[in-house]
PLY file of the C-alpha trace (Angstrom):
ply
format ascii 1.0
element vertex 145
property float x
property float y
property float z
element edge 144
property int vertex1
property int vertex2
end_header
-3.39 -2.20 11.21
0.27 -1.22 11.66
-0.04 -1.63 15.41
-1.68 -5.06 15.04
1.20 -6.25 12.85
3.79 -5.01 15.32
1.90 -6.54 18.26
1.70 -9.87 16.39
5.44 -9.63 15.76
6.09 -9.38 19.49
3.69 -12.26 20.13
5.45 -14.39 17.55
8.79 -13.69 19.29
7.37 -14.70 22.68
5.76 -17.85 21.22
8.87 -18.69 19.21
6.76 -18.97 16.04
9.65 -18.73 13.61
7.59 -18.74 10.39
5.28 -15.94 11.47
8.17 -14.03 12.98
10.17 -14.15 9.74
7.22 -12.98 7.61
6.23 -10.18 9.96
9.86 -8.99 10.18
9.86 -8.73 6.36
6.59 -6.81 6.44
7.91 -4.50 9.17
10.99 -3.80 7.07
8.86 -3.10 4.02
6.65 -0.79 6.08
9.68 1.05 7.44
11.10 1.50 3.97
7.80 2.88 2.71
7.60 5.26 5.69
11.05 6.60 4.72
9.88 7.04 1.14
6.62 8.88 2.06
8.14 10.68 5.11
5.27 9.94 7.49
3.81 7.04 9.44
1.75 4.79 7.22
-2.00 4.92 7.18
-4.02 1.66 7.10
-4.47 2.04 3.35
-0.73 2.40 2.83
-0.06 -0.61 5.04
-2.57 -2.49 2.95
-0.69 -1.51 -0.16
2.55 -2.81 1.35
0.80 -6.12 2.17
-0.56 -6.42 -1.31
2.95 -5.92 -2.75
4.34 -8.53 -0.38
1.69 -11.06 -1.44
2.21 -10.25 -5.14
5.93 -10.80 -4.82
5.38 -14.20 -3.24
2.89 -15.23 -5.88
5.43 -14.30 -8.54
8.06 -16.37 -6.72
5.73 -19.38 -6.70
5.49 -19.19 -10.50
9.31 -19.26 -10.73
9.53 -22.12 -8.17
7.02 -24.13 -10.23
9.32 -23.70 -13.32
12.17 -25.07 -11.25
10.05 -27.84 -9.78
10.80 -26.72 -6.19
7.82 -27.96 -4.22
9.58 -27.29 -0.91
9.85 -23.59 -1.70
6.32 -23.48 -3.06
4.95 -24.89 0.22
6.97 -22.44 2.33
5.91 -19.47 0.18
2.24 -20.52 0.35
2.52 -20.55 4.16
3.92 -17.03 4.05
0.97 -15.90 1.87
-1.39 -17.50 4.34
0.15 -15.50 7.19
-0.06 -12.27 5.20
-3.68 -12.94 4.20
-4.66 -12.74 7.91
-4.14 -8.98 7.71
-6.01 -8.50 4.47
-9.65 -7.45 4.33
-12.16 -10.12 3.43
-11.80 -10.97 -0.25
-14.74 -10.29 -2.53
-16.25 -13.03 -4.68
-16.07 -12.86 -8.45
-19.83 -12.05 -8.48
-19.36 -9.04 -6.16
-16.37 -7.81 -8.24
-18.36 -8.08 -11.45
-21.19 -6.06 -9.87
-18.85 -3.23 -9.08
-17.37 -3.37 -12.58
-20.90 -3.36 -14.06
-21.78 -0.30 -12.06
-18.59 1.43 -13.31
-19.56 0.71 -16.90
-23.09 2.03 -16.30
-21.86 5.30 -14.81
-18.90 5.99 -17.07
-20.26 4.55 -20.34
-16.85 3.86 -21.87
-16.56 4.18 -25.61
-13.05 2.78 -26.22
-9.89 1.43 -24.54
-8.97 5.04 -23.79
-11.53 4.96 -20.98
-9.70 2.18 -19.15
-8.09 4.70 -16.74
-11.47 6.23 -15.84
-12.91 2.82 -15.03
-9.88 1.75 -13.03
-10.00 5.02 -11.07
-13.68 4.28 -10.28
-13.24 0.66 -9.16
-9.81 0.96 -7.47
-11.02 2.52 -4.15
-13.84 -0.01 -3.89
-11.74 -3.13 -4.74
-8.21 -2.32 -3.58
-6.93 -5.04 -1.26
-10.23 -6.95 -1.58
-9.38 -8.72 -4.82
-6.55 -9.17 -7.32
-6.41 -5.92 -9.24
-4.59 -7.66 -12.12
-7.65 -9.86 -12.58
-9.91 -6.78 -12.43
-7.82 -5.08 -15.10
-8.10 -8.14 -17.39
-11.92 -8.27 -16.95
-12.23 -4.54 -17.77
-9.92 -4.91 -20.85
-11.91 -7.83 -22.19
-15.20 -5.89 -21.74
-13.78 -2.86 -23.52
-12.77 -4.94 -26.51
0 1
1 2
2 3
3 4
4 5
5 6
6 7
7 8
8 9
9 10
10 11
11 12
12 13
13 14
14 15
15 16
16 17
17 18
18 19
19 20
20 21
21 22
22 23
23 24
24 25
25 26
26 27
27 28
28 29
29 30
30 31
31 32
32 33
33 34
34 35
35 36
36 37
37 38
38 39
39 40
40 41
41 42
42 43
43 44
44 45
45 46
46 47
47 48
48 49
49 50
50 51
51 52
52 53
53 54
54 55
55 56
56 57
57 58
58 59
59 60
60 61
61 62
62 63
63 64
64 65
65 66
66 67
67 68
68 69
69 70
70 71
71 72
72 73
73 74
74 75
75 76
76 77
77 78
78 79
79 80
80 81
81 82
82 83
83 84
84 85
85 86
86 87
87 88
88 89
89 90
90 91
91 92
92 93
93 94
94 95
95 96
96 97
97 98
98 99
99 100
100 101
101 102
102 103
103 104
104 105
105 106
106 107
107 108
108 109
109 110
110 111
111 112
112 113
113 114
114 115
115 116
116 117
117 118
118 119
119 120
120 121
121 122
122 123
123 124
124 125
125 126
126 127
127 128
128 129
129 130
130 131
131 132
132 133
133 134
134 135
135 136
136 137
137 138
138 139
139 140
140 141
141 142
142 143
143 144
């Protein structure tokens, strides 16, 4: 995945695609920073984590832009998210996510909110990068209550 992003960065330079180039340069910088932190070349899962963080940051920015009524910045940020989503695995539907959560509840049989960590540990590898984990967390919390 890392190589694909870097190859697309070069292609964006050659095609003078300024939007894609800017986004991929930010991603490359974030990947390099993470490589410094972990002291090795990133695996695909680690690159995926970087991409998830980049998308999350942009979604948080959109919320702030909406408060300031800045539709121009909202549109630009949505385009950036669109570019980043090209590198994400196919997103699961709500139905598929709920099936995985149901299976976790069947296997773990949680008794209280204290079991939240066990359930998240079970679903995280199956859902990471394929859906919004914040939403998954909310679903699990509501079921535990």
